Structures are given as structure tokens and as C-alpha cells.
Residue, then its C-alpha position, 0 to 999 in steps of 0.5 A: x880693359x875690362x876684366x874678362x876671361x877667355x878660353x880658346x880651345x882646340x884639338x890641334x897642336x900648336x904651334x906646328x907647320x899646319x895653317x891652323x896653327x898660323x891662324x890660331x896664333x894670329x887670332x890670339x893676338x886679337x884676344x889679347x887686345x879684348x882681355x888680359x886673361x886668355x887661356x889657349x888649351x891645345x893638343x900636346x905633341x907628346x904625353x902629359x900636361x905642359x903649361x907655358x907662354x905662347x905670345x904672352x898667353x898662358x898655353x896649356x898643352x895636353x897630350x896623350x899616348x893613345x894612338x886611336x883618334x876617338x880615344x884621344x878626343x875622349x881623354x881631351x874631352x875629360x881634361x877639358x871638362x875638369x879644366x872647365x869646372x875649376x874656373x869661371x870663363x866669360x867666353x869659350x871659343x872653340x874650333x871643332x865638334x871634338x871639343x865643342x860637345x864639352x863646351x856646349x853641354x856645360x855652358x848652361x851650368x857654368x854661364x859662359x858665351x860660345x863662339x864656334x870658329x868653323x874652319x872644317x867639318x869632320x862629317x866631310x874632312x875625316x875620310x881624307x885623313x882616315x880613308x876607312x871611315x868613308x864607308x862608315x855611313x852611320x858614323x858620318x850621319x852621326x857626325x853630321x847630326x852632332x855638327x847641326x847640333x853644335x851650330x844651332x847651340x853656339x851663341x856665335x859662329x865665325x868662318x873663314x869662307x862664304x862657301x862654308x857660311x852657305x853650308x852652315x846656313x843650310x843647317x837651319x843657323x840664322x844668318x845673323x849668327x854667322x860672321x865671315x872672317x877670311x884668313x890673312x897674312x903677316x906682312x911684316x914677314x911675308x913682303x916683296x923684295x926687289x926683282x932679281x935678274x930674270x933666269x931662263x928657267x921658270x921657278x915654280x912654288x907650291x907650299x903646304x901639305x901633300x893632302x889629297x884635297x891640295x891637288x899635288x897630282x894635277x900639278x905634277x901632271x901639268x909639269x909634264x906639259x910645261x916642260x916640253x915648252x921651256x926650262x922649269x923647275x918646281x919646289x914642293x915646300x911642305x909635308x904631311x902624313x907618310x902615306x901622302x908623302x910617299x904617294x907624291x914621290x911615287x907621282x914624281x917618279x912615275x912622271x920622271x920629273x926628279x930633275x924638274x921637282x925638288x921636294x923639301x920638308x916643312x920649315x918654320x913658317x917665317x922661313x916660307x917667305x924666303x922660298x916664296x920670294x925666290x919663285x916666279x909663279x906660285x901655285x894653289x892647285x886646290x882639288x875639285x872635292x867636297x872638302x874644298x867645294x862644299x866645306x869651303x876653304x880660305x888658303x893661307x898660302x894664297x895670301x902669302x903669295x899675294x903679299x910677296x908680290x908673286x903671280x898666283x895661278x889657282x884652281x877656279x873654285x868658289x872659295x878661291x873666287x872669293x879672294x881672286x879674280x881671273x886676269x886681273x890679280x891671278x890666272x885661275x884654271x879648271x880644277x883637276x885639269x893639268x892642261x889648264x893649269x899648264x896653260x895658265x902657268x905658260x901664259x903668266x910666264x910668257x906675257x911678262x906685262x901680264x904677269x907684273x899686272x897680276x903681281x901688283x893687283x894681287x899685292x894691293x888687294x892683299x894689303x887692303x883686305x886680307x892682312x891679319x890685322x883685318x881679321x883681328x879687327x873683325x874678330x874683336x867686333x864679334x867678341x864685342x857683340x857676343x859680350x853685349x848680347 
């Protein structure tokens, strides 16, 4: 193994229950295969600078008391600037413009290669986290210009979705610099178990945040329809911002579904598998919004459902159709349509042979194409290409 120094930097808290954390930790395993000298630099969950090991990798966590997002970003950039200038790196791998601006401005001076991992773009995503920013057209336009500049300046770009890749190409980025690496699943943790005796109550599961782009409202509305046909119970496993959690609770109360829906807070990632195994059908009700349809996504929850050999019911959007095929390995419904979601769930439940087919086909697909080992192998290929350029 050649001596290479790699920095993986992200304005995210790691570890955390978010899919981003799962993704980052998995990619660290690939970087360890590429180099013996890897540093992960992340946002800290509390003020100060902490150094520890994460999976055998040096992990620097930098946290701030500052409540204002853009001030926290600026403080993080200042630390990153200082860190980059203290030592030599061969490759700096970043996940957003928040850290990417500093990385790219220093790359000519410090001589490293850059890899931009595009999972989301602030010009699209920020308004979902901070609704007041949606009306600030000048800020959104500035973010778009910054994103285009960062995409064009980066030596290499990776993204988990073909939908996202198309958006990147629309910024006049050469296709040869864009590499699609879908998310995946750890099959040593997420695996099927023997079927338990059938229960007369249909058990549904949603895992993930209560974020508005996840389509929780559509799922709750669909439950009102499903419960008219049979005994059903839904577990919503996950949390999010207080406002999102509050809105979810209000929707459940308004629909008078307190007995049919159980909300559980986030659990350590490995424990999610146990909840999936207990379910009959697992749901990914992604909303029809620019965050999903223009920016794109590669939902880790879907791969985890598939790996536990569960029937998957998901929104019919392009990013999902990159992964799933309707009536072959899943049932896809019209996004934002509770009646369509309910029909898909009822079809999967009442047609036992179809449900078993969906489960088996999905399981075989995820084993063949969407384990984290597949993603790591592709990432290593990209790193070799970057270093040989």
C-alpha cells in the first residue's frame, strides 16, 4: 500500500442516526484500503475540538456554541483552513460547498487532488431545514452560483443517484468526471430471518426522519384508508427536528390513529434491523418535491428493507425507479397519493404469493448490486483514477 494522506471532511455530525453518517462510516472502510493515513474531519456535537478513533481512522470533531448556521459554517471553514495548511494531503474528499469552498480555494497552493461527493445541494435542500430562507431569492441564487463553481473546480465528482448526476451535468460539468455510486447496506447487520407465524394484523414500518420530503403525511393519510379494510399497525421509527416531530404527532392525532400508529425515537443503526424483521411490509413514501425529483436521492432505508427480505412499497419517482421495478421486486405508488399508497399496501398484503415474490426478488437484487462492498469497490476505482490523472 502506497503512502498517501487522505482527508475526508464533512459539515455533518458523525456518528449520528442520519443516513449521511452511515454512508460516511462505510466509505471510511474503503479509504482505509486505499491508504494507511486517513483523517476524518467532521462537525462536533458539542463545543471544542476532540480527537478520537472511528473504525481505526483518526477522527477530528470540531464543535461550536454558535446557534446561527452560517456563522457555524464560517467557524468550521476557519478551522479547516488552518488544518489544511498545517499538513500535506494527497486527496481531500468533501461532501458540500460548506467545506468545499475552503478546500477548492487552497488546492492550487497546497497541491492536493479534490473529490466532491454530491449527496445534496443547499440551493435546493436548505429551504426544507430553514423555511424562512425559501423567500430569499438572492441567497438561493448565490448558492447556485457557488455550487456550479465548486462542481467545475473539482477534479472528480461522485454521487449516489443518476438523477443527481443529470443535475450536475446541467451545470456544464464533463460527464467523464461524474461517477455514480449508489448507497448500500451492510448485510452482516441487515439480513432476513425465518418467517414467523402469520398474524391477522398487518405490520407496517417506516424508518427515517420526519423531514417533509419523506412523505410521512401521505403515509398517515393512507393508514386511514387501510384500517377500513383490515387490522393494521404502523411503526414510525426515527425522529428529526422538534417541529417535524410535532407536525407528525398532530397529523396522527387529527386522523385519530393513535392506536394504529406507534412513534419510536431513533435507535442505534444496528438496532434498526430488528424492527425491519418484525414488519410485514416496509414503506418509503418519498414526497414529490424538488429535493427528491430534481436533486435526487438513494434512500438507504430501501436497501435495508430489501436486505431483510421485506416487501417494499415506495413512491414512483425516478430516483426510486433506479433501484426498484414495479411488480417485480416492489410495489410503486403515485407519490403524494394516499389512495395509491393504500392500494399498493393492500395488494401486497392480500396477494401472498406476489408478496413473497417481491421479497425474494428484492433480496437477490440487493445482494447482487447494493451491498456497501459494491459501493466501496467503486469508490476505490475512482480514487485510483484521481491519483493517476
